[in-house]
C-alpha positions as CSV (number, residue, x, y, z in Angstrom):
1,M,147.8,65.5,68.2
2,P,145.2,66.6,70.4
3,H,143.1,64.1,72.3
4,V,139.9,62.9,70.5
5,D,137.7,63.6,73.6
6,D,139.1,67.3,74.1
7,P,135.9,69.7,73.2
8,H,138.3,72.5,72.7
9,A,140.4,70.6,70.4
10,G,141.6,72.5,67.4
11,R,139.9,75.6,68.2
12,S,142.9,77.8,68.2
13,A,143.7,76.8,64.7
14,T,140.7,77.1,63.4
15,A,139.2,80.2,65.4
16,P,139.0,83.7,63.3
17,H,139.6,85.7,66.3
18,G,143.2,86.0,68.3
19,R,144.4,84.5,71.2
20,L,142.6,86.7,73.7
21,W,139.0,85.7,72.3
22,T,140.1,82.0,72.2
23,W,141.2,82.3,75.8
24,L,137.9,83.8,76.9
25,D,135.8,81.7,74.5
26,E,137.0,78.5,76.0
27,R,136.3,80.0,79.8
28,I,133.0,81.9,79.4
29,G,131.6,80.8,75.8
30,L,131.9,84.2,73.8
31,G,131.0,82.1,70.7
32,E,128.1,81.0,72.0
33,I,126.9,84.8,73.1
34,Q,127.8,86.0,69.4
35,A,125.8,83.4,67.9
36,L,122.9,84.1,70.3
37,A,123.3,87.8,69.4
38,R,123.2,86.9,65.5
39,K,120.3,84.5,66.0
40,K,117.9,87.2,67.6
41,E,115.6,89.0,65.6
42,I,113.6,92.1,66.4
43,P,110.1,92.7,64.7
44,L,109.5,95.4,62.2
45,H,106.5,97.1,62.2
46,R,105.2,100.6,62.5
47,H,105.3,100.8,66.2
48,S,109.2,99.3,66.4
49,V,110.5,102.8,67.4
50,W,109.0,102.3,70.8
51,Y,111.7,99.7,71.5
52,Y,114.4,101.8,71.8
53,F,113.1,103.5,75.0
54,G,114.0,100.6,77.0
55,G,117.4,100.6,75.9
56,M,117.4,104.5,76.5
57,T,116.4,104.1,79.7
58,L,119.0,101.3,80.8
59,F,121.8,103.7,79.2
60,L,120.5,106.6,81.5
61,F,120.5,104.3,84.3
62,T,124.1,103.4,83.8
63,I,125.1,107.0,83.6
64,Q,123.2,107.4,86.6
65,V,125.2,104.6,88.6
66,I,128.6,105.9,87.2
67,T,128.0,109.7,88.3
68,G,126.6,108.7,91.4
69,V,129.8,106.8,92.3
70,L,131.6,109.9,91.5
71,L,129.7,112.0,93.6
72,L,130.1,109.7,96.7
73,L,133.8,110.2,96.5
74,Y,133.2,113.9,97.8
75,Y,129.7,113.7,99.5
76,R,129.4,113.3,103.3
77,P,125.7,112.4,104.6
78,S,125.1,114.5,107.7
79,A,123.1,117.7,108.2
80,E,126.3,119.7,109.2
81,E,128.4,118.6,106.0
82,A,126.4,117.6,103.3
83,Y,125.7,121.0,101.9
84,E,129.1,122.0,102.1
85,S,130.5,118.9,100.5
86,V,128.3,119.3,97.8
87,Q,129.4,123.4,97.5
88,F,132.9,122.2,97.3
89,L,132.4,119.5,94.7
90,M,130.7,122.4,92.7
91,A,133.3,125.0,93.2
92,E,136.6,123.5,93.8
93,V,136.5,120.1,92.0
94,Q,137.5,119.8,88.7
95,F,134.4,119.1,86.4
96,G,132.5,118.4,89.7
97,W,129.5,120.6,88.8
98,L,129.2,118.8,85.4
99,I,129.1,115.4,87.1
100,R,126.3,116.8,89.4
101,S,124.5,118.1,86.6
102,I,124.7,115.2,84.6
103,H,123.5,113.0,87.4
104,A,120.6,115.3,87.9
105,W,119.6,115.7,84.7
106,A,120.2,111.8,83.7
107,A,117.7,111.0,86.6
108,N,115.0,113.0,84.9
109,L,115.4,111.9,81.5
110,M,115.8,108.4,82.7
111,I,112.3,108.7,84.4
112,L,111.1,110.5,81.2
113,T,111.9,107.4,79.0
114,L,110.9,105.1,81.4
115,F,107.3,106.7,81.7
116,I,107.2,106.2,77.7
117,H,108.6,102.9,77.9
118,L,105.8,102.1,80.1
119,F,102.9,103.6,78.5
120,S,103.9,102.5,74.9
121,T,103.9,99.0,76.1
122,L,100.5,99.5,77.8
123,L,99.2,100.9,74.6
124,L,100.5,98.0,72.6
125,A,99.1,95.6,75.0
126,A,102.9,93.9,75.2
127,Y,102.0,92.7,79.0
128,R,99.7,89.9,77.6
129,R,100.6,86.2,78.1
130,P,103.4,85.1,78.4
131,R,104.8,88.5,79.7
132,E,102.8,89.1,82.6
133,I,105.9,89.2,85.0
134,T,107.7,91.2,82.5
135,W,105.1,94.0,83.1
136,V,105.2,93.4,86.9
137,S,108.7,93.9,86.9
138,G,108.6,97.1,84.7
139,V,106.0,98.7,87.0
140,A,107.9,98.0,90.3
141,L,111.1,99.5,88.3
142,M,108.9,102.5,87.6
143,G,108.3,102.8,91.3
144,L,111.9,102.3,92.2
145,A,112.8,105.2,89.6
146,M,110.5,107.6,91.6
147,A,111.7,106.5,95.0
148,F,115.2,107.2,93.8
149,G,114.1,110.6,92.7
150,F,112.5,111.3,96.1
151,T,115.3,110.1,98.3
152,G,118.0,111.6,96.2
153,Y,116.3,115.1,96.4
154,L,117.2,115.6,99.9
155,L,120.8,114.8,99.7
156,P,122.2,118.3,98.9
157,W,120.4,119.4,102.0
158,N,119.2,122.6,100.4
159,E,116.4,125.0,101.3
160,L,114.2,123.7,98.7
161,A,114.9,120.2,99.1
162,Y,114.3,120.2,102.8
163,F,110.7,121.5,102.6
164,A,109.8,119.4,99.6
165,T,110.8,116.6,101.5
166,K,109.0,117.7,104.9
167,V,105.8,118.1,102.4
168,G,106.3,114.6,100.8
169,T,106.9,112.6,104.0
170,E,103.6,114.4,105.5
171,I,101.5,113.1,102.6
172,T,103.1,109.6,103.4
173,G,102.2,110.1,107.1
174,A,98.5,110.8,106.1
175,V,98.3,107.0,104.8
176,P,95.6,105.2,106.6
177,V,96.8,102.8,109.4
178,A,100.4,102.7,108.8
179,G,101.1,106.4,108.0
180,K,102.4,107.5,111.2
181,F,104.8,104.4,111.4
182,M,106.0,105.3,107.7
183,L,106.5,108.9,108.5
184,R,108.8,107.9,111.6
185,L,110.2,105.3,109.7
186,L,111.4,107.7,106.7
187,R,112.2,110.7,109.1
188,G,114.1,109.0,111.6
189,G,111.5,110.8,114.3
190,D,108.9,113.4,114.1
191,E,110.6,116.0,112.2
192,V,112.9,116.4,108.9
193,T,116.4,116.3,110.8
194,G,119.9,115.1,109.9
195,A,118.4,111.6,111.0
196,T,116.3,111.8,108.0
197,L,119.1,112.8,105.7
198,T,121.1,109.7,106.7
199,R,118.3,107.5,106.3
200,F,117.4,108.8,102.8
201,Y,121.6,108.5,102.0
202,G,121.5,104.9,102.9
203,I,118.0,104.1,101.0
204,H,119.5,105.8,98.2
205,V,122.9,104.3,98.0
206,A,122.1,101.1,99.1
207,V,118.8,99.6,99.8
208,L,117.3,101.1,96.0
209,P,120.3,100.0,94.2
210,L,120.4,96.5,95.6
211,V,116.6,96.0,95.1
212,A,116.9,97.8,91.5
213,T,119.7,95.4,90.4
214,G,117.7,92.3,91.0
215,L,114.5,93.5,89.5
216,L,116.4,94.8,86.5
217,G,118.1,91.5,86.1
218,L,114.7,89.9,86.2
219,H,113.4,92.1,83.5
220,L,116.1,92.0,81.0
221,F,116.1,87.9,81.7
222,L,112.5,87.9,80.8
223,V,112.8,90.2,77.9
224,Q,115.4,88.0,76.2
225,R,113.5,84.7,77.1
226,H,110.3,86.0,75.5
227,G,111.5,88.3,72.9
228,M,110.0,91.5,71.9
229,S,106.3,91.8,71.9
230,V,104.3,92.7,68.9
231,P,101.1,94.3,68.5
232,P,98.0,92.0,68.2
233,T,97.4,93.1,64.7
234,V,100.9,92.0,63.8
235,E,100.6,88.6,65.7
236,R,97.8,87.6,63.8
237,M,99.7,88.0,60.5
238,T,100.8,85.0,58.8
239,E,104.7,83.9,59.3
240,G,105.4,85.1,55.6
241,R,104.1,88.4,56.0
242,R,105.9,89.3,59.4
243,R,109.1,91.3,58.9
244,A,112.1,91.3,61.3
245,M,115.8,92.6,61.5
246,P,118.8,90.9,63.2
247,F,119.6,92.1,66.4
248,F,123.3,92.3,65.6
249,P,124.6,94.5,63.8
250,N,121.1,96.1,62.7
251,Y,119.1,96.6,65.9
252,F,122.3,97.3,68.1
253,L,123.7,99.9,65.9
254,R,120.2,101.8,65.9
255,D,120.0,101.3,69.7
256,V,123.6,103.0,70.1
257,V,122.2,106.0,68.0
258,G,119.7,106.5,70.5
259,W,122.1,106.1,73.4
260,L,124.2,108.8,71.8
261,S,121.2,111.0,71.1
262,A,120.3,110.8,74.7
263,L,123.8,111.2,75.6
264,A,123.7,114.7,73.3
265,I,120.7,116.1,74.8
266,L,121.9,115.1,78.5
267,A,125.4,117.0,77.8
268,A,123.6,119.9,76.3
269,L,120.9,120.0,79.5
270,A,124.0,119.7,82.0
271,A,126.4,122.3,80.2
272,F,123.7,125.0,79.5
273,M,121.5,124.7,82.4
274,P,123.7,123.2,85.3
275,A,122.0,122.1,88.5
276,E,122.0,124.8,91.1
277,L,122.5,124.2,94.7
278,G,120.5,127.1,96.4
279,T,120.8,128.2,100.0
280,K,121.6,125.7,102.8
281,A,118.3,124.2,104.6
282,D,117.5,125.9,107.9
283,P,114.8,123.8,109.7
284,F,113.9,127.2,111.8
285,A,113.2,129.3,108.7
286,P,109.8,129.5,107.3
287,A,108.9,127.6,104.3
288,P,109.4,129.5,101.0
289,I,106.3,130.3,98.8
290,G,105.2,128.1,96.0
291,I,107.1,124.7,97.2
292,K,106.9,122.1,94.4
293,P,108.1,118.5,94.0
294,E,109.7,117.2,91.1
295,W,107.8,117.0,87.7
296,Y,107.1,113.2,87.8
297,F,105.3,113.8,91.4
298,M,103.4,117.0,90.2
299,F,100.4,115.5,88.9
300,M,99.8,113.5,92.4
301,F,100.9,116.9,94.5
302,Q,98.3,119.0,92.3
303,T,95.4,116.3,92.6
304,L,95.8,116.5,96.4
305,K,95.8,120.5,96.2
306,Y,92.5,120.2,94.4
307,L,90.5,117.9,96.7
308,P,88.4,119.6,99.5
309,A,89.5,119.3,103.0
310,H,86.6,116.4,103.6
311,I,84.9,113.9,101.3
312,G,82.3,112.9,103.5
313,P,83.7,111.9,106.8
314,I,87.1,111.1,105.3
315,E,89.9,113.7,104.9
316,G,90.4,114.5,101.2
317,E,94.2,113.9,101.5
318,V,93.5,110.6,102.5
319,V,91.2,109.8,99.9
320,G,93.5,111.3,97.4
321,I,96.2,108.5,98.6
322,L,94.0,105.6,99.0
323,G,93.3,106.9,94.9
324,F,96.8,106.5,94.1
325,G,97.2,103.5,96.1
326,L,94.4,101.8,94.2
327,G,95.5,103.5,90.6
328,G,99.0,102.0,91.1
329,A,97.9,98.4,92.2
330,F,95.2,98.8,88.9
331,L,98.5,99.5,86.7
332,L,100.4,96.5,88.4
333,L,97.5,94.1,87.5
334,I,96.5,94.9,84.2
335,P,97.6,91.9,82.4
336,F,95.6,89.8,84.9
337,L,92.5,92.3,84.2
338,D,92.8,92.5,80.3
339,R,90.9,89.3,79.0
340,W,90.8,90.6,75.4
341,S,94.4,91.0,74.9
342,A,95.0,87.3,76.8
343,R,92.8,86.0,73.7
344,G,95.0,88.0,71.1
345,E,92.2,90.3,70.6
346,R,92.5,94.4,70.8
347,S,91.3,95.8,74.0
348,R,89.7,99.3,73.3
349,V,89.0,99.5,77.1
350,F,92.6,99.4,78.3
351,I,93.8,101.5,75.4
352,W,91.4,104.2,76.4
353,I,92.3,103.8,79.9
354,G,96.1,104.1,79.0
355,I,95.1,107.4,77.3
356,A,93.3,109.0,79.9
357,I,96.1,108.2,82.4
358,I,98.7,109.8,80.0
359,V,96.3,112.8,79.4
360,Y,95.5,113.1,83.3
361,V,99.2,113.3,84.0
362,I,100.2,115.7,81.4
363,V,97.2,118.1,82.2
364,L,97.9,117.9,86.0
365,T,101.7,118.5,85.7
366,Y,100.9,121.6,83.2
367,L,98.3,123.0,86.1
368,G,101.0,122.4,88.8
369,Y,103.4,124.7,87.2
370,T,101.2,127.1,85.6
371,A,98.9,127.8,88.8
372,S,100.0,130.8,91.2
373,P,101.6,129.7,94.6
374,T,98.5,130.8,96.6
375,Q,96.0,128.1,94.7
């Protein structure tokens, strides 16, 4: 007969699960996790569809990690061997071309779903108290995702990536006061060389993943702590009029459908539009006409092209960079600036600001891809 003070007494005899479940339950508390999942509820309203983009982004990030680790098995981070190692991976390694294509397309889809997730959160004022830190961590994760894209773009060491990185780092060098230091820090010198490739590789596979893991853990913890936000109109409803669904299995199964949809799109893009390698970078060759950045940097790139050489006594490029810096700071501080949403009221000002940002990004991105190379 078990001792009366044994907290696990009789659990094996009454547990509906097998021995493995019981063994794990005693050590890590699977039962408590299961009870939490069954107790958790997801609000139901006409904007509930936007909830699924957060999980979709996390799913695509997981694919990025897995395919990135597989690519590391063959990649060699030096100017002499980087291009050849990627070429060998795509031509000789079984399904190597597919893994690289999935990694490249997953990065683009992840940033797209992250944009959707961020701006749907903005338009629904989901950043209001007590979720200010959740919003700040989300905006920081967006910045990290774009940094992942920027540093990873150079790693194949092809012609397009080389000159796009050269242009991108030159823009960084135009930042007032700290620009020259940041330029040399990123490049490892005055020019884009093998030292730049090595630095970008270290940032891409070590520094950014470390920071992203901490921020992602904080973000997920805060989402679990505060639950899913609802629009102010739903929040003002009486308790009896609000609707919700259980997280498990109802919402979880719908989330899985979203993941599988993203996987189907990703597989189709990777199979029918595989990532190309192009020609090896030659620092002494002239830059090709019409060098363009990745689509998620295009609106910034095109804005800088439209600015005049000088705006008053200040260079136009410097004004543009300062403008984007202030815009990023504004986006980060929105929860602390929006006093209407903090009181549970609908903030039309910040809704229109969010819509204006979305329209601006879409229009400038479109113009960037349709403008002639000489513009």
